[in-house]
N, C-alpha and C positions, 0 to 999 in steps of 0.2 A: 401676512405682514406688510405685504408690497401695495394693496392697498391702502394702508396706514401711511408708507412714507410717501403715498401719492397722494395722499390728504393732508400729511404736516408739510411738503412740499408746497402745495394749493392755497394753503392757510399764509406761509410763506410768502408768499408771491401774494397774493391781496395786501396782507400787511403792507410791502414794500410796496406798494403801491399805491398807497395810504400816510404812509407817512412820508414820502415825499412833496407833497404839497404843504403838508404842513409843517415842513422845514425850511420854505419858503414865511411861513406865519412866524415862523419860532426865531427867530434869529438869536436868540439866545443864544441855542441849544444845538450845539454843531454836533451832527453825526455822520460820519462817510458810510454811505448804503451802499 
């Protein structure tokens, strides 16, 4: 289960890195990262 938790954290980190630039291109979408 430890590997699964680590994998989820990794995906969450990647999603955060991907969403940050998207927030710049989407002014209408307000989200706190």
